[in-house]
C-alpha positions as CSV (number, residue, x, y, z in Angstrom):
1,M,96.9,133.2,104.3
2,N,93.8,135.3,105.2
3,T,92.7,134.9,108.8
4,S,90.8,138.2,109.4
5,L,87.3,137.2,108.5
6,S,84.0,138.2,110.2
7,G,80.4,137.2,110.3
8,R,79.6,133.6,109.3
9,L,83.2,133.1,108.3
10,A,84.7,134.2,111.6
11,G,87.4,131.7,112.7
12,Y,87.9,130.5,109.1
13,Q,91.0,131.1,107.0
14,S,91.8,130.9,103.3
15,W,94.6,130.0,100.9
16,T,94.0,133.2,98.8
17,G,96.6,133.5,96.1
18,H,97.5,129.8,96.4
19,D,95.2,128.4,93.6
20,P,93.9,130.9,91.0
21,F,90.9,128.6,90.0
22,E,89.7,128.3,93.6
23,D,90.2,132.1,94.2
24,H,88.0,132.7,91.1
25,A,85.4,130.0,91.8
26,G,85.0,130.7,95.5
27,P,86.4,132.1,97.6
28,F,86.5,129.0,99.8
29,F,87.6,128.9,103.5
30,F,88.6,126.2,106.0
31,R,88.8,125.9,109.8
32,Q,90.6,123.4,111.9
33,H,88.8,122.7,115.2
34,E,90.4,122.0,118.6
35,D,89.6,118.3,118.2
36,G,91.5,118.3,114.8
37,H,88.6,117.9,112.4
38,V,88.3,120.4,109.6
39,T,85.3,122.2,108.2
40,C,85.2,124.2,105.0
41,A,82.8,126.9,104.0
42,F,81.7,129.5,101.5
43,E,78.9,132.0,101.2
44,A,76.8,131.2,98.1
45,K,76.3,134.1,95.7
46,A,74.2,134.5,92.6
47,F,77.3,133.9,90.4
48,H,77.6,130.4,92.0
49,C,74.2,129.4,90.7
50,N,72.9,127.8,87.5
51,G,70.1,129.2,85.3
52,G,67.5,127.7,87.6
53,G,68.8,129.7,90.6
54,F,70.3,126.7,92.4
55,L,74.0,126.2,93.2
56,H,75.7,124.8,90.1
57,G,76.7,121.2,90.4
58,G,80.2,122.0,89.1
59,M,80.5,124.6,91.9
60,L,79.6,122.0,94.5
61,M,82.1,119.6,93.0
62,S,84.8,122.3,93.0
63,F,84.1,123.0,96.6
64,A,84.3,119.2,97.4
65,D,87.7,119.1,95.7
66,Y,88.9,122.0,97.7
67,S,87.6,120.2,100.8
68,L,89.6,117.1,100.1
69,F,92.8,119.1,100.4
70,A,91.7,121.1,103.5
71,I,90.6,117.9,105.3
72,G,93.8,116.0,104.3
73,R,96.2,118.9,104.6
74,D,98.0,117.6,107.8
75,V,98.9,114.3,106.1
76,L,99.4,115.6,102.6
77,Q,102.2,118.0,103.6
78,G,103.1,119.2,100.2
79,P,102.2,119.2,96.5
80,S,99.3,116.9,95.7
81,V,96.7,116.3,92.9
82,T,93.2,114.9,92.8
83,V,93.2,111.4,91.2
84,S,89.5,110.7,91.7
85,L,86.5,112.6,92.8
86,T,82.9,111.3,92.9
87,G,79.8,112.8,94.3
88,E,76.1,112.2,94.7
89,F,73.8,115.3,94.8
90,T,71.0,114.9,97.3
91,A,69.5,118.4,97.7
92,A,69.6,121.9,96.3
93,A,70.6,125.3,97.8
94,G,70.7,128.8,96.5
95,A,72.3,132.2,96.8
96,G,72.5,133.6,100.3
97,E,73.0,130.3,102.0
98,F,76.1,129.4,104.0
99,I,77.6,126.2,102.6
100,E,79.9,124.0,104.6
101,S,81.7,120.6,104.3
102,R,83.0,118.1,106.7
103,G,84.9,114.9,106.1
104,E,87.5,112.4,107.1
105,I,90.5,110.5,105.9
106,V,89.5,106.9,105.2
107,R,93.0,105.6,104.4
108,N,96.5,107.0,104.1
109,T,99.1,105.1,102.1
110,G,102.6,106.1,101.1
111,S,101.5,108.1,98.1
112,M,97.7,108.3,98.2
113,V,95.1,109.7,100.7
114,F,91.5,108.4,100.5
115,L,88.9,110.8,101.8
116,R,85.1,111.2,102.0
117,G,82.8,113.9,103.2
118,Q,79.6,115.8,102.9
119,V,78.6,119.3,101.7
120,F,75.7,120.7,103.7
121,T,73.8,123.9,104.7
122,G,72.0,124.7,107.9
123,Q,72.5,123.4,111.4
124,G,70.8,120.9,113.6
125,E,67.4,119.8,112.5
126,A,67.5,122.4,109.7
127,E,70.7,120.8,108.1
128,R,70.4,119.6,104.5
129,I,73.0,117.4,102.9
130,L,73.6,118.8,99.4
131,L,76.4,116.4,98.3
132,N,78.1,113.2,99.5
133,F,81.6,113.0,98.0
134,S,84.7,110.8,98.1
135,G,88.1,111.3,96.5
136,I,91.7,110.1,96.2
137,V,94.5,112.6,96.4
138,K,98.1,111.7,95.3
139,R,101.2,113.2,96.7
140,V,103.5,114.4,93.9
141,K,107.0,115.9,93.6
142,K,107.0,119.5,92.8
143,R,107.7,120.2,89.1
144,P,110.7,122.3,88.4
145,L,110.0,125.6,86.6
146,E,110.5,125.6,82.9
147,K,113.2,128.0,81.6
């Protein structure tokens, strides 16, 4: 786990090496605050953007999916998979912006965790919500390695 970040990512950590797709798409980071809530973040680069120069919708959904697991990590406690992920795009952002997410666990059953959140940029009155998302994550047993 990488915890030696600076600048806008100071205080964040990552799961680098844990998920090859996220490492390639991101990198993404998370931080657990003293009150227990989690925020996730990434620094938007040109390669995260579409042909119009805005963050690609698939990129924002990938970040929302990452956020589900970071927000729910204390209750998931082990291997899990996304069962459902929905989102509503509400604004655009581009390269150079600092993108964050926040969310909450809505319900936790024996095998499923229901979550919702927002992806945003900016702070205070300058904050813009880019995406509202909700998802369901299912706890799974770890698959044995094939021989």
